[in-house]
N, C-alpha and C positions, 0 to 999 in steps of 0.2 A: 505490501501501501502506499510504502515512503520510497522508491524510486518512479512507480505511477507519479501518481503527485505531481513530478518534478518532467517529464517523461514529455514530449513534445513532435508527436514521430509525424515526418515530412517523407509522400512517395517524389522523387523525384526522376522522372520520364519524359519520356516527347510523345507518346504515344495516349490515346483521353481515361482519363479516369474508366476505369470497371463500372460498372455495376454494381448497384446491390454495397461501395467496399464504406467498411467502417467511417461513420462519418470524423469520427477525433479524429484520423489521417487527414494531413495538407497536403493533393497532388496539387502537386508544384513545374513545370520545366525547366524549373535553376534550385541548385539548393540552396534553404535561405541563408542572410546572414549573420553572422553575430552568432551563432553555435558551442558548446562549450562541449563537445563530446557529438560522437558518429557512431555510427552501427554501420558498414558495409554490407549490399545481401547482392550479390549478382544468379539472374536465370544464365547460369553459363549455357544451357543449350542454347539457347538464345541466340551462343553465338560466337555457339563453336558447330564448326562441320561434320553433323553426322547420317551412318549408315543409315534411313529405317528400309523395314522389312513388315510383312506382312507374310502371314499362312497361307497357299490362293487354295484353291477347291479341293482338288486336290492333297493337301498336306502339304505338298512345295515351300520355301522360303524362299520367295520372293522380293526383290530391289522392290522402292514406293518412290517412283516419286512424284516428289512435292515441288520442287521446282524444273520452267528447262534452262 
C-alpha cells in the first residue's frame, strides 16, 4: 500500500491506447519529465524477428507467412 500510493504508472507507446486499459495508467507517446524512478518493460517479440509455424490439417508443421 505504501508503494502503490507513490507510484504514477505511465505507458509510453506510439500506438493507440488499448481499450479496457486501467484508467490509472497514463498513456503517452513520450516519456514524462521529472520522474525519479523507472521500470522498463519491452515486448521483445514485437521487435525480434521469429519464425511462426502452425500445424496443417494433416499434422505437418508449416511456416506461416505473416508479412510479404
